[in-house]
Structure formats: C-alpha cells, structure tokens
All heavy atoms as an XYZ file, in Angstrom:
656
protein
N     171.547     41.798     83.020
C     172.190     41.589     81.786
C     173.173     42.699     81.526
O     172.760     43.851     81.638
C     171.109     41.508     80.665
C     171.665     41.467     79.242
C     172.413     40.113     79.057
C     170.430     41.635     78.246
N     174.335     42.336     81.191
C     175.384     43.206     80.818
C     175.775     43.053     79.308
O     176.037     41.932     78.962
C     176.672     43.084     81.832
C     176.226     43.202     83.163
C     177.790     44.094     81.360
C     177.346     42.866     84.121
N     175.609     44.098     78.611
C     175.729     44.099     77.100
C     176.955     44.934     76.702
O     177.010     46.102     77.026
C     174.520     44.535     76.390
C     174.722     44.418     74.904
C     173.237     43.860     76.910
N     177.982     44.208     76.024
C     179.161     44.839     75.606
C     178.918     45.377     74.158
O     178.186     44.708     73.439
N     179.415     46.533     73.779
C     179.245     47.095     72.513
C     180.512     47.502     71.971
O     181.486     47.799     72.734
C     178.321     48.349     72.613
C     176.983     48.121     73.314
C     175.875     47.934     72.316
N     174.637     47.801     72.988
C     173.630     47.374     72.299
N     173.679     47.025     71.020
N     172.473     47.369     72.885
N     180.612     47.743     70.638
C     181.845     48.173     69.985
C     181.468     49.248     68.947
O     180.277     49.439     68.594
C     182.652     47.086     69.272
O     181.886     46.474     68.247
C     183.018     46.080     70.342
N     182.477     49.823     68.426
C     182.305     50.589     67.082
C     182.285     49.624     65.926
O     182.274     48.481     66.132
C     183.311     51.626     66.928
C     184.771     51.147     66.962
O     184.912     49.997     66.447
O     185.713     51.895     67.365
N     182.250     50.183     64.769
C     182.177     49.397     63.484
C     183.518     49.206     62.829
O     183.504     48.763     61.658
C     181.118     49.903     62.573
C     181.484     51.200     61.950
O     182.462     51.831     62.350
N     180.806     51.606     60.897
N     184.631     49.552     63.479
C     185.985     49.504     62.807
C     186.555     48.047     63.038
O     186.433     47.446     64.118
C     186.984     50.493     63.477
C     188.319     50.306     62.927
C     186.420     51.862     63.238
N     186.895     47.470     61.946
C     187.526     46.118     61.973
C     186.523     45.103     61.750
O     185.341     45.300     61.438
N     186.975     43.837     61.549
C     186.082     42.681     61.305
C     185.103     42.312     62.298
O     185.337     42.687     63.529
C     187.107     41.453     61.124
C     188.448     42.140     60.906
C     188.415     43.348     61.710
N     183.967     41.696     61.949
C     182.907     41.483     62.837
C     183.273     40.583     64.021
O     182.967     40.793     65.140
C     181.767     40.817     62.051
C     181.127     41.781     61.106
O     181.441     43.003     61.067
O     180.178     41.275     60.211
N     183.924     39.452     63.714
C     184.251     38.405     64.728
C     185.043     39.123     65.856
O     184.702     38.950     67.003
C     184.843     37.184     64.152
N     186.080     39.677     65.559
C     186.952     40.362     66.715
C     186.091     41.400     67.375
O     186.281     41.492     68.646
C     188.140     40.981     65.977
C     188.301     40.232     64.737
C     186.900     39.849     64.264
N     185.323     42.079     66.748
C     184.394     43.075     67.493
C     183.520     42.364     68.374
O     183.280     42.936     69.470
C     183.675     44.016     66.492
C     184.508     45.296     66.073
O     185.432     45.651     66.717
N     184.005     45.866     64.964
N     182.914     41.302     67.956
C     181.983     40.559     68.872
C     182.823     40.029     70.128
O     182.275     40.107     71.209
C     181.290     39.390     68.137
C     180.236     39.837     67.198
C     179.111     40.493     68.003
O     178.927     41.722     67.985
N     178.161     39.690     68.516
N     184.009     39.629     69.846
C     184.846     39.087     70.933
C     185.226     40.280     71.983
O     185.183     40.064     73.129
C     186.105     38.416     70.379
N     185.447     41.398     71.362
C     185.869     42.601     72.187
C     184.544     42.979     73.042
O     184.704     43.239     74.238
C     186.306     43.702     71.425
C     187.662     43.410     70.809
C     186.319     45.059     72.108
C     188.143     44.331     69.694
N     183.407     43.019     72.377
C     182.168     43.358     73.076
C     181.869     42.352     74.229
O     181.531     42.808     75.272
C     181.008     43.398     72.136
N     182.100     41.132     73.955
C     181.906     40.079     75.021
C     182.905     40.279     76.150
O     182.562     40.196     77.312
C     181.913     38.768     74.373
C     181.468     37.583     75.380
C     180.021     37.793     75.741
C     181.675     36.263     74.575
N     184.066     40.490     75.859
C     185.128     40.750     76.800
C     184.819     42.019     77.718
O     185.061     41.895     79.000
C     186.526     40.908     76.220
N     184.292     43.041     77.018
C     183.893     44.212     77.846
C     182.812     43.885     78.870
O     182.919     44.256     80.027
C     183.369     45.299     76.916
C     184.308     46.290     76.511
C     183.728     47.492     75.773
N     184.820     48.145     75.176
C     185.024     48.286     73.870
N     184.186     47.776     72.983
N     186.208     48.788     73.467
N     181.820     43.119     78.412
C     180.696     42.805     79.336
C     181.240     41.932     80.465
O     180.816     42.037     81.631
C     179.626     42.076     78.506
N     182.118     40.951     80.065
C     182.670     40.039     81.055
C     183.447     40.703     82.126
O     183.421     40.481     83.320
N     184.148     41.777     81.664
C     185.064     42.545     82.595
C     184.230     43.369     83.626
O     184.417     43.369     84.838
C     185.979     43.487     81.800
N     183.150     43.914     83.107
C     182.154     44.661     84.030
C     181.476     43.602     85.047
O     181.466     43.896     86.252
C     181.214     45.438     83.243
C     180.099     45.988     84.094
C     181.787     46.558     82.417
N     181.024     42.494     84.446
C     180.484     41.516     85.380
C     181.421     41.043     86.508
O     181.129     41.041     87.690
C     180.047     40.301     84.635
C     179.387     39.155     85.436
C     179.487     37.739     84.922
N     180.879     37.519     84.534
C     181.172     36.657     83.503
N     180.234     36.070     82.797
N     182.471     36.417     83.193
N     182.667     40.825     86.089
C     183.649     40.361     87.007
C     183.950     41.354     88.059
O     184.122     41.191     89.300
C     185.003     39.925     86.349
C     184.744     38.787     85.367
O     183.729     38.056     85.601
O     185.715     38.485     84.552
N     183.927     42.695     87.563
C     184.199     43.788     88.653
C     183.058     43.939     89.632
O     183.303     44.051     90.815
C     184.385     45.179     87.870
C     184.515     46.240     88.746
N     185.654     46.532     89.531
C     183.614     47.220     89.113
C     185.490     47.558     90.249
N     184.219     48.083     90.026
N     181.842     43.789     89.146
C     180.712     43.916     89.972
C     180.703     42.802     90.981
O     180.447     43.015     92.196
C     179.331     43.884     89.076
C     179.277     45.260     88.338
C     178.192     43.650     90.008
C     178.144     45.100     87.347
N     180.993     41.604     90.579
C     181.044     40.454     91.484
C     182.299     40.594     92.495
O     182.144     40.150     93.603
C     181.325     39.141     90.700
C     180.132     38.651     89.973
C     178.896     38.404     90.815
C     179.017     37.228     91.625
N     177.895     36.903     92.467
N     183.365     41.184     92.060
C     184.456     41.440     93.145
C     184.026     42.425     94.141
O     184.320     42.236     95.328
C     185.683     41.989     92.282
C     186.670     40.822     91.941
C     188.027     41.507     91.520
N     187.877     42.560     90.466
C     187.795     42.330     89.182
N     187.760     41.074     88.694
N     187.807     43.299     88.279
N     183.269     43.580     93.775
C     182.987     44.592     94.747
C     181.686     44.186     95.489
O     181.429     44.728     96.552
C     182.770     45.973     94.055
C     184.179     46.434     93.550
C     181.763     45.973     93.170
N     180.910     43.294     94.973
C     179.690     42.884     95.712
C     179.565     41.352     95.532
O     178.611     40.894     94.903
C     178.523     43.637     95.115
O     177.381     43.430     95.903
N     180.309     40.532     96.262
C     180.336     39.218     96.006
C     178.985     38.380     96.445
O     178.748     37.349     96.055
C     181.410     38.687     96.899
C     181.765     39.731     97.771
C     181.305     41.026     97.109
N     178.162     39.189     97.247
C     176.932     38.535     97.670
C     175.834     38.616     96.556
O     174.741     38.069     96.783
C     176.391     39.205     98.923
O     176.198     40.706     98.616
N     176.045     39.247     95.471
C     175.000     39.283     94.388
C     174.846     37.854     93.838
O     175.700     37.007     93.845
C     175.479     40.181     93.252
C     175.380     41.689     93.542
C     176.081     42.428     92.312
C     174.064     42.059     93.863
N     173.680     37.651     93.384
C     173.286     36.286     92.751
C     174.249     35.976     91.573
O     174.778     36.888     90.879
C     171.860     36.380     92.273
C     171.325     37.645     92.833
C     172.452     38.479     93.316
N     174.373     34.731     91.299
C     175.287     34.350     90.081
C     174.549     34.444     88.766
O     175.123     33.892     87.835
C     175.776     32.946     90.383
C     176.832     32.989     91.558
O     177.555     33.858     91.660
O     176.891     31.957     92.257
N     173.392     34.917     88.705
C     172.654     34.932     87.404
C     172.831     36.177     86.668
O     171.916     36.486     85.849
C     171.126     34.677     87.760
C     170.458     35.750     88.506
O     171.191     36.576     89.052
O     169.130     35.741     88.568
N     173.969     36.857     86.783
C     174.266     38.014     85.951
C     174.730     37.463     84.546
O     175.654     36.708     84.489
C     175.468     38.857     86.581
C     175.007     39.300     87.910
C     175.794     40.015     85.597
C     176.076     40.051     88.674
N     173.915     37.777     83.572
C     174.215     37.260     82.189
C     175.012     38.305     81.459
O     174.924     39.542     81.676
C     172.960     37.020     81.468
C     172.194     35.891     82.125
C     170.784     35.522     81.346
N     169.920     36.638     81.429
C     169.399     37.383     80.380
N     169.681     36.880     79.144
N     168.514     38.282     80.664
N     175.812     37.969     80.445
C     176.444     38.809     79.530
C     176.098     38.544     78.131
O     175.674     37.401     77.807
C     178.033     38.813     79.816
C     178.628     37.517     79.443
C     178.405     39.228     81.150
C     180.161     37.497     79.525
N     176.247     39.574     77.320
C     176.011     39.410     75.842
C     176.792     40.413     75.131
O     177.310     41.404     75.720
C     174.497     39.746     75.666
C     173.966     39.402     74.243
O     174.709     38.630     73.629
O     172.901     39.788     73.833
N     176.938     40.100     73.804
C     177.853     41.080     72.969
C     176.892     41.505     71.761
O     176.421     40.603     71.155
C     179.046     40.287     72.401
N     176.897     42.784     71.586
C     176.181     43.252     70.473
C     176.955     44.294     69.881
O     176.761     45.535     69.904
C     174.852     43.836     70.840
C     173.886     42.743     71.487
C     172.535     43.193     71.796
N     171.799     42.291     72.553
C     171.047     42.645     73.485
N     170.686     43.822     73.721
N     170.316     41.633     74.141
N     178.115     43.889     69.218
C     179.021     44.804     68.715
C     178.744     45.339     67.310
O     179.401     46.211     66.753
N     177.683     44.789     66.698
C     177.445     45.020     65.260
C     176.211     45.785     65.048
O     175.584     45.784     64.021
C     177.365     43.659     64.466
C     178.582     42.767     64.709
C     178.340     41.424     63.987
C     179.788     43.404     64.106
N     175.587     46.407     66.174
C     174.368     47.221     65.879
C     174.283     48.333     66.957
O     174.994     48.350     67.945
C     173.210     46.200     65.985
S     172.676     45.783     67.690
N     173.248     48.982     66.808
C     172.643     49.892     67.830
C     173.623     50.911     68.286
O     173.848     51.093     69.564
C     172.162     48.995     69.071
S     171.180     47.621     68.432
N     174.243     51.615     67.458
C     175.236     52.594     67.841
C     174.574     53.746     68.317
O     173.465     54.231     67.923
C     176.061     53.057     66.505
C     176.716     51.754     65.953
C     176.386     51.240     64.602
C     177.702     51.098     66.596
C     176.920     50.221     64.073
C     178.331     50.025     66.115
C     177.987     49.597     64.808
O     178.548     48.409     64.242
N     175.139     54.561     69.279
C     174.602     55.734     69.921
C     175.107     56.952     69.229
O     174.672     58.104     69.496
C     174.806     55.800     71.357
C     173.967     54.683     72.129
C     176.286     55.806     71.687
N     176.167     56.791     68.392
C     176.730     57.868     67.754
C     177.366     57.497     66.316
O     177.433     56.241     66.149
C     177.951     58.378     68.555
N     177.684     58.371     65.584
C     178.275     58.137     64.275
C     179.616     57.488     64.447
O     180.384     57.901     65.285
C     178.334     59.433     63.393
O     179.147     59.152     62.299
N     179.956     56.509     63.661
C     181.260     55.920     63.588
C     182.258     56.634     62.704
O     183.395     56.128     62.526
C     181.125     54.459     63.185
C     180.725     53.560     64.402
O     181.212     53.433     65.356
N     179.461     52.869     64.153
N     181.899     57.810     62.260
C     182.737     58.545     61.241
C     183.736     59.436     62.051
O     184.618     59.984     61.255
C     181.796     59.469     60.366
C     180.921     58.657     59.526
O     181.289     57.455     59.103
O     179.814     59.095     59.062
N     183.713     59.615     63.313
C     184.594     60.372     64.011
C     185.184     59.634     65.246
O     184.545     58.677     65.696
C     183.904     61.677     64.512
O     182.963     61.283     65.588
C     183.284     62.513     63.402
N     186.425     59.861     65.654
C     186.918     59.340     66.768
C     186.098     59.386     68.113
O     185.867     58.534     68.907
C     188.278     60.010     67.012
C     188.652     60.505     65.705
C     187.362     60.867     65.023
N     185.495     60.578     68.188
C     184.513     60.773     69.349
C     183.343     59.909     69.282
O     182.820     59.341     70.267
C     184.159     62.242     69.430
C     185.265     63.260     69.729
C     186.036     63.598     68.409
O     185.616     63.301     67.221
O     187.126     64.159     68.553
N     182.725     59.756     68.177
C     181.610     58.922     67.966
C     181.910     57.460     68.175
O     181.155     56.700     68.871
N     182.997     56.949     67.657
C     183.500     55.626     67.923
C     183.718     55.305     69.394
O     183.373     54.317     69.864
C     184.663     55.328     66.990
C     184.417     55.218     65.528
C     185.661     54.644     64.750
N     186.802     55.512     64.774
C     186.912     56.583     64.066
N     185.970     56.920     63.044
N     188.037     57.262     64.104
N     184.342     56.294     70.029
C     184.561     56.149     71.503
C     183.153     55.993     72.264
O     183.072     55.160     73.254
C     185.308     57.379     71.996
N     182.159     56.777     71.864
C     180.840     56.592     72.579
C     180.244     55.225     72.224
O     179.499     54.779     73.002
C     179.988     57.831     72.050
C     180.351     59.163     72.590
C     179.382     60.194     72.303
N     178.107     59.847     72.907
C     176.894     60.228     72.267
N     176.850     61.021     71.161
N     175.726     59.852     72.732
N     180.492     54.734     71.058
C     179.937     53.452     70.767
C     180.598     52.248     71.512
O     180.055     51.218     71.705
C     180.021     53.232     69.215
C     178.989     54.127     68.578
O     177.843     54.338     69.117
N     179.329     54.594     67.400
N     181.794     52.474     71.877
C     182.530     51.465     72.698
C     182.070     51.560     74.188
O     182.710     52.316     74.912
C     184.072     51.528     72.506
C     184.437     51.429     71.137
C     186.057     51.432     70.872
N     186.598     52.701     71.254
C     186.939     53.662     70.449
N     186.718     53.475     69.167
N     187.518     54.723     70.850
N     181.135     50.718     74.474
C     180.518     50.927     75.758
C     179.867     49.747     76.332
O     179.884     48.604     75.634
C     179.406     51.981     75.690
C     178.277     51.488     74.836
C     177.298     52.609     74.481
N     176.072     52.219     74.022
C     175.944     51.808     72.719
N     176.913     51.735     71.828
N     174.734     51.348     72.280
N     179.544     49.713     77.558
C     178.737     48.539     78.186
C     177.424     49.129     78.744
O     177.378     50.178     79.289
C     179.534     47.946     79.329
C     178.725     46.960     80.115
C     180.841     47.320     78.777
N     176.351     48.372     78.560
C     175.055     48.757     78.981
C     174.708     47.725     80.051
O     174.866     46.502     79.814
C     174.051     48.727     77.949
C     174.286     49.760     76.841
C     173.428     49.748     75.702
O     172.745     48.761     75.446
O     173.360     50.615     74.765
N     174.130     48.174     81.194
C     173.694     47.217     82.203
C     172.197     47.364     82.241
O     171.598     48.385     82.370
C     174.252     47.586     83.638
C     173.702     46.628     84.708
C     175.819     47.528     83.587
N     171.507     46.204     82.043
C     170.006     46.212     82.118
C     169.460     45.446     83.212
O     169.823     44.272     83.474
C     169.594     45.463     80.725
C     168.072     45.437     80.641
C     170.171     46.097     79.520
N     168.670     46.191     84.108
C     168.184     45.577     85.333
C     166.726     45.198     84.975
O     165.942     45.803     84.402
C     168.092     46.597     86.352
C     169.528     46.968     86.878
C     170.038     48.052     86.292
C     170.201     46.313     87.852
C     171.451     48.472     86.712
C     171.437     46.674     88.272
C     171.967     47.740     87.721
N     166.412     43.921     85.387
C     165.150     43.261     85.152
C     164.611     42.969     86.565
O     165.264     42.189     87.311
C     165.179     42.117     84.259
O     165.791     42.345     83.123
C     163.855     41.591     84.074
N     163.479     43.435     86.999
C     162.822     43.173     88.320
C     162.593     41.703     88.342
O     162.254     41.094     87.369
C     161.617     44.006     88.417
C     161.310     44.449     87.028
C     162.554     44.381     86.196
N     162.728     41.095     89.556
C     162.408     39.693     89.713
C     160.923     39.405     89.416
O     160.141     40.261     89.635
C     162.790     39.317     91.163
C     163.001     40.737     91.796
C     163.169     41.742     90.707
N     160.648     38.188     89.039
C     159.253     37.973     88.739
C     158.645     37.578     90.067
O     159.208     37.270     91.053
C     159.067     36.810     87.718
O     159.693     35.498     88.355
N     157.281     37.420     90.098
C     156.531     37.213     91.390
C     156.882     35.773     92.009
O     156.854     35.508     93.110
C     154.995     37.322     91.187
C     154.707     38.669     91.034
O     155.409     39.639     91.434
O     153.550     38.965     90.562
N     157.311     34.924     91.057
C     157.559     33.475     91.496
C     159.088     33.191     91.730
O     159.399     32.089     91.889
C     156.982     32.475     90.580
C     157.496     32.568     89.139
O     158.225     33.586     88.860
O     157.282     31.620     88.375
N     159.829     34.216     91.649
C     161.297     34.093     91.929
C     161.557     33.763     93.381
O     160.729     34.146     94.248
C     162.124     35.295     91.383
O     161.803     36.312     92.327
N     162.662     33.208     93.674
C     163.001     32.886     95.148
C     163.034     34.142     96.018
O     162.673     34.011     97.118
C     164.377     32.188     95.106
C     164.460     31.618     93.651
C     163.612     32.546     92.853
N     163.451     35.255     95.437
C     163.435     36.491     96.141
C     162.124     36.825     96.647
O     162.034     37.662     97.630
C     164.204     37.569     95.382
N     161.078     36.518     95.973
C     159.739     36.856     96.295
C     158.877     35.778     96.935
O     157.785     35.841     97.148
C     159.004     37.397     95.044
C     159.492     38.725     94.619
N     159.103     39.952     95.263
C     160.404     39.054     93.673
C     159.769     40.927     94.634
N     160.526     40.389     93.683
N     159.478     34.597     97.178
C     158.783     33.419     97.639
C     157.978     33.563     98.954
O     156.957     33.108     99.112
C     159.697     32.198     97.819
N     158.471     34.511     99.816
C     157.842     34.661    101.098
C     157.076     35.899    101.233
O     156.525     36.177    102.269
C     158.883     34.591    102.342
C     159.498     33.205    102.319
O     158.937     32.224    102.139
N     160.790     33.248    102.597
N     156.949     36.639    100.186
C     156.208     37.899    100.259
C     154.747     37.618     99.920
O     154.379     36.791     99.145
C     156.729     38.860     99.150
C     158.134     39.368     99.319
C     158.547     40.382     98.365
O     157.747     40.737     97.434
O     159.737     40.811     98.335
N     153.926     38.329    100.581
C     152.335     38.121    100.495
C     151.997     38.614     99.031
O     152.599     39.683     98.653
C     151.751     38.958    101.558
C     152.738     39.988    101.957
C     154.112     39.281    101.633
N     151.135     37.963     98.435
C     150.570     38.394     97.053
C     149.391     39.338     97.252
O     148.529     39.057     98.139
C     150.298     37.313     96.224
C     151.435     36.411     95.901
C     151.110     35.350     94.840
N     152.263     34.475     94.646
C     152.876     34.301     93.460
N     152.405     34.984     92.433
N     153.889     33.573     93.347
N     149.249     40.398     96.456
C     148.115     41.278     96.579
C     146.942     40.851     95.759
O     147.051     40.001     94.934
C     148.629     42.694     96.332
O     149.300     42.832     95.030
C-alpha cells in the first residue's frame, strides 16, 4: 500500500487529488524500476489527517507532504506461499 499525504493548505478536494497523485507517481516509479513486482500495489490518499509536523511553518508543511509505503507480509494461503510446507 502506498499512501500519499499533503499539508492542510488549500481546499480538501484538491489536497486529496494531490495526495493520490503522489502515491500514484511512487507506484509508477517502483513498477518502472522493478517491473516483475506483482500488480497488487494499491494506492490511497490521506491528505486530510495524520500530520507528522505542524502545518504552521513551511518546514512542517514540507514534512507533511510525503508518501508512506506500507508493506504487508503475504498470508499463508497466498499464491506466493502455495508450495511452502506448513508448520
């Protein structure tokens, strides 16, 4: 999962669109440099919450404009684990 984030400057809808575009750009780059990765890389936009810094300063707003990549291990019944012995 790749999550795009923004600061709190500007209207909500454009910020959500910017956050989604950020996540999409990172996903596209990852797929370009590693095309053998599975196609199940999801993207999400959370531009309206979860700030890591204050939005009261340019530095804080810059820290909030980011992308987070969340890795989830495959489940035991996923195709990647289909031929592995179960313990």
